Steps between C-alpha positions, in 0.01 A plus 500: 500500500617852417633719782374811318168665576197345333322751275251280312319190620271276295257270676311242294505732200303389196550688173325490166212656310126545533324515166168439333588131467580464869815504711839390370753422771864557405657407836367438849605447862803728465661554840817706477678815616725770356759687703667839514854499367441202273482462122247228420456366147187329371574243230301236316374401156306735274130515581537357850365816667802711598349824370166411657669460838681832468184683392313351795768602750494862384115512499468533121300177504260361760605190689268200499564407861739513794676802643779740399666702774720802420699596808246313717197679353269326255539620143125558468510746792735741322371803315656557157714797603619322813594190299689712244735600782563133582536331160673610180420302185690457172307307235627358171257676266603826336347812660268677257654840558582769244672837523635449849869511584683234694544738793128580502404132497738414783354797691157333485643263760452787743124528431396304814652788696417798275186392312502435125529868412676592822794730512839344562678648797878522523522166681279332236725627222806366681335157540420493126856601407643236736278230347611595148863498611466166678374334181766678293266668254605864547572525128135415429327738741392753234403242237134435415365162611378407150857534370650244737587139427316229694805449722537872572131527580524211744783674686290817522209306653733351762629852579136613543441220751813600690385864509175377653702401808291200597633228731375235252559479123334245271637453148362286218789389274716810565784372281283385210616763249858541616825372349699261716734755666197718580316200646790445740521870589126517568496192721805624690331836547184338636709289737681813623163666565417207724831487683573873531146636534320211666242470223293193420538424129289229339530441127405248236768397253605246240871572556554179694878483529524868593232443763690207648807722545336815635169418673475461876186292462317324218133419456476225238142491378389172344169328455343428840793632704741783575845403629664772710851536636848622423631405154698215652205379711267494200769325295559235766124435525503368145238754387741681266595174332137418425449853365813518285597155386389355168673323213842657449476725808608412853538697822798478734352571842843525664634762258153656441557480126295402200696264276421462131616166370639531148 
């Protein structure tokens, strides 16, 4: 068990969808916790429900059952503005924003404190500048959002979440559009946010080997179960082997490496 402070607790959580054809369960009986100062990565096959879980945890989607506690208060008891000071969210889809500069978009991270059209005070402007600097996108600050590459835009959205100054950050595939060196830089940055700033960072990813090297904890989501633990604990459980291995591909649970047999 982690020695860090628990920030999120799930009790018997059931996630899925309610529609005109009834209820579709994606996963159920999820009992787990996330902790301050830890980078936790959510992995699993496509379509297993990773994005559904993330959307449910940040109240974008209604849970089907169970309980979600954010800092010992049920998620459903938070008002929107109050929750926006607790959780920052970075999604994979491209923001539909035109004629706004990078600096202006990052500054929207301050809206829980200023209101959407609120005036930025001196301290707000410093927080925005620090977030831009931390991500290393100073050269982009005056560029228009529509003129950015997918990778640049993703970095801007992470900077916006940092400017929001929440204790918890959820990210859905934050490295999806980045080249390999940028993937490493982004994951290292998120880990530093955990270690140096005590943040809880929970992200979904397909970058398995990078996750095994950097994550403090892994949630491996598979049909009918979620295996949770450190990378080495999940590897030793055999869950990673069942997830990864197929003809021509093996997993070395001692070295935490995927091996492609030529």
